[in-house]
VEXVEX-225339 format. One record per residue (C-alpha): residue number from 1; residue in one letter; x, y, z. Coordinates in Angstrom, 2 decimals, padded with zeros to 5 digits. Example, Ala and Ser with C-alpha at 12.3 -4.5 7.8 and 13.67 -1.06 7.14 Angstrom:
% residues 2
 kelo nudo       x       y       z
    1    A  012.30 -004.50  007.80
    2    S  013.67 -001.06  007.14
//
This chain:
% residues 199
 kelo nudo       x       y       z
    1    X  187.11  124.48 -052.65
    2    X  184.03  125.87 -050.97
    3    X  181.44  127.49 -053.20
    4    X  178.22  129.20 -052.23
    5    X  176.07  132.17 -053.25
    6    X  175.49  135.57 -051.71
    7    X  172.43  136.70 -053.60
    8    X  173.47  136.76 -057.27
    9    X  177.21  136.57 -056.50
   10    X  179.20  133.35 -056.35
   11    X  181.52  133.19 -053.34
   12    X  184.46  130.80 -053.51
   13    X  186.97  129.90 -050.82
   14    X  189.95  128.09 -052.26
   15    X  193.61  127.28 -051.88
   16    X  195.73  128.84 -054.57
   17    X  198.40  131.29 -055.64
   18    X  196.93  134.78 -055.84
   19    X  199.02  136.04 -058.80
   20    X  197.67  133.19 -060.93
   21    X  193.99  133.96 -060.39
   22    X  192.19  134.82 -063.62
   23    X  189.98  137.61 -062.33
   24    X  189.39  141.25 -063.11
   25    X  191.04  142.44 -059.89
   26    X  193.25  141.01 -057.16
   27    X  193.62  142.66 -053.76
   28    X  197.03  143.38 -052.27
   29    X  197.53  144.05 -048.56
   30    X  200.41  146.48 -048.21
   31    X  201.72  149.32 -046.06
   32    X  201.09  153.05 -046.41
   33    X  204.12  153.41 -048.72
   34    X  202.94  150.51 -050.96
   35    X  206.26  148.76 -050.36
   36    X  205.81  145.80 -048.04
   37    X  203.34  143.03 -048.82
   38    X  201.65  141.38 -045.84
   39    X  199.45  138.70 -047.39
   40    X  201.01  135.79 -049.33
   41    X  201.21  136.34 -053.05
   42    X  204.21  138.47 -054.06
   43    X  201.97  140.28 -056.49
   44    X  204.41  143.03 -057.39
   45    X  207.17  140.57 -058.25
   46    X  204.77  138.50 -060.33
   47    X  203.42  141.62 -062.04
   48    X  206.83  142.48 -063.41
   49    X  208.16  145.89 -064.51
   50    X  204.76  147.32 -065.47
   51    X  203.26  146.71 -062.04
   52    X  206.39  147.93 -060.28
   53    X  206.21  151.13 -062.32
   54    X  202.50  151.53 -061.56
   55    X  203.19  151.15 -057.84
   56    X  206.06  153.65 -058.01
   57    X  203.83  156.17 -059.80
   58    X  201.10  155.70 -057.22
   59    X  203.60  156.12 -054.38
   60    X  204.80  159.39 -055.88
   61    X  201.25  160.70 -056.27
   62    X  200.36  159.77 -052.69
   63    X  203.31  161.71 -051.34
   64    X  204.38  161.67 -047.72
   65    X  200.88  160.97 -046.43
   66    X  200.87  157.56 -048.10
   67    X  197.90  155.28 -048.53
   68    X  195.19  155.83 -045.95
   69    X  194.06  153.00 -043.73
   70    X  191.52  150.70 -045.44
   71    X  191.63  152.84 -048.59
   72    X  191.33  151.09 -051.96
   73    X  193.86  152.23 -054.55
   74    X  193.59  150.72 -058.04
   75    X  196.54  150.25 -060.39
   76    X  197.16  148.26 -063.52
   77    X  198.27  144.67 -062.99
   78    X  201.26  144.31 -065.28
   79    X  201.98  140.66 -066.09
   80    X  199.40  139.25 -063.67
   81    X  196.41  137.29 -064.94
   82    X  194.19  140.02 -063.46
   83    X  193.32  143.32 -065.13
   84    X  193.98  145.43 -062.03
   85    X  195.41  145.38 -058.53
   86    X  193.50  146.95 -055.63
   87    X  195.93  147.98 -052.90
   88    X  194.82  148.41 -049.30
   89    X  196.51  148.79 -045.93
   90    X  195.50  147.70 -042.43
   91    X  196.69  148.43 -038.91
   92    X  198.39  145.69 -036.90
   93    X  196.19  144.00 -034.32
   94    X  196.49  145.51 -030.85
   95    X  193.68  144.66 -028.50
   96    X  190.31  144.90 -030.25
   97    X  189.79  148.43 -028.92
   98    X  191.65  150.49 -031.52
   99    X  189.28  150.09 -034.45
  100    X  191.08  147.14 -036.01
  101    X  187.91  145.21 -036.83
  102    X  186.27  148.27 -038.36
  103    X  189.41  148.90 -040.44
  104    X  189.33  145.34 -041.80
  105    X  185.64  145.57 -042.62
  106    X  186.22  148.87 -044.44
  107    X  189.13  147.38 -046.41
  108    X  186.90  144.63 -047.80
  109    X  184.06  147.07 -048.43
  110    X  186.21  149.68 -050.16
  111    X  187.90  147.09 -052.37
  112    X  184.55  145.66 -053.44
  113    X  183.09  149.10 -054.14
  114    X  186.20  150.07 -056.13
  115    X  185.71  146.95 -058.24
  116    X  182.02  147.68 -058.74
  117    X  182.72  151.31 -059.69
  118    X  185.04  150.07 -062.45
  119    X  182.57  147.42 -063.57
  120    X  184.89  144.58 -062.64
  121    X  182.91  141.36 -062.41
  122    X  185.38  139.14 -060.56
  123    X  187.70  139.87 -057.63
  124    X  190.14  137.78 -055.57
  125    X  191.15  138.56 -052.00
  126    X  194.03  137.07 -050.01
  127    X  193.54  136.22 -046.34
  128    X  193.59  139.86 -045.27
  129    X  194.97  140.62 -041.79
  130    X  195.90  137.01 -041.02
  131    X  199.57  136.37 -040.37
  132    X  201.94  139.30 -039.89
  133    X  199.17  141.72 -038.97
  134    X  198.24  139.50 -036.05
  135    X  194.44  139.55 -036.30
  136    X  192.68  136.63 -034.56
  137    X  191.99  134.25 -037.41
  138    X  188.38  133.41 -036.61
  139    X  187.40  137.06 -036.33
  140    X  189.23  138.05 -039.51
  141    X  187.49  135.34 -041.54
  142    X  184.08  136.14 -040.04
  143    X  184.57  139.79 -041.05
  144    X  185.54  138.70 -044.57
  145    X  182.46  136.53 -045.04
  146    X  180.01  138.94 -043.46
  147    X  181.32  142.00 -045.29
  148    X  181.33  140.31 -048.69
  149    X  177.76  139.15 -048.15
  150    X  176.61  142.59 -046.97
  151    X  178.16  144.52 -049.85
  152    X  177.20  142.28 -052.78
  153    X  173.58  142.02 -051.59
  154    X  173.20  145.71 -050.68
  155    X  170.07  147.47 -051.86
  156    X  168.76  150.67 -050.38
  157    X  167.28  153.91 -051.70
  158    X  170.57  155.06 -053.20
  159    X  172.52  151.89 -053.96
  160    X  171.88  148.55 -055.57
  161    X  174.93  146.28 -055.76
  162    X  172.96  143.09 -056.38
  163    X  174.49  141.29 -059.36
  164    X  177.24  143.89 -059.77
  165    X  179.94  141.28 -059.09
  166    X  179.70  137.79 -060.54
  167    X  182.33  136.10 -058.38
  168    X  184.32  136.84 -055.23
  169    X  187.26  134.56 -054.48
  170    X  188.85  134.27 -051.03
  171    X  192.22  132.74 -051.84
  172    X  194.30  131.13 -049.08
  173    X  197.85  129.85 -049.38
  174    X  197.98  127.07 -046.79
  175    X  195.97  124.04 -045.73
  176    X  195.79  125.46 -042.21
  177    X  194.21  128.70 -043.43
  178    X  191.76  126.80 -045.62
  179    X  190.67  124.74 -042.63
  180    X  190.15  127.95 -040.66
  181    X  188.01  129.44 -043.44
  182    X  186.03  126.20 -043.68
  183    X  185.38  126.18 -039.94
  184    X  184.12  129.77 -039.93
  185    X  182.15  129.27 -043.13
  186    X  180.33  126.27 -041.69
  187    X  179.28  128.41 -038.72
  188    X  177.63  130.88 -041.13
  189    X  176.58  128.53 -043.92
  190    X  172.94  128.43 -042.84
  191    X  172.65  131.99 -044.18
  192    X  173.30  130.96 -047.78
  193    X  171.99  128.36 -050.16
  194    X  173.46  125.93 -052.68
  195    X  176.56  125.18 -050.66
  196    X  179.18  122.93 -052.18
  197    X  182.04  122.12 -049.85
  198    X  185.15  120.32 -051.05
  199    X  188.89  120.30 -050.40
//
């Protein structure tokens, strides 16, 4: 595990199974119809009938338009360890010139803000956009780290998110993905203090 601090928020990068994370909210990368799941985790299956029903209700309310790109939609979590699931959707990677990086940044930002608005103190993300969506791994991880840091340390005239979230977990399923996250993290680690890097 890698653990560091972004202001008052603990940031952890770890290998694990997303449905088993004991956090207030887990993030699910899905499609506009909330059907397919792109990041490892199988959250809906693990969440059981209650989560399946919550997803079906949300799908019905969204109608034909579906879930907007990078939007954060919150549902109950059913049988998961978490209290809630934050659903988001991303475009597939094309060529860096169709707003893919902005969409990924907004997905992280909107999920974090949704958690803060509901006073959730802990949130776990999968490796968003890596894998089926085809994002270049290094860029996807850099966006994850930079966006988390920016949001949880934000303070301006209208907003103060400092201390709003106690812990952000970036949960990866494979050794290869963990090594990628570690490589990118080490390139940015000078920006944070109290680093503790393990495996």
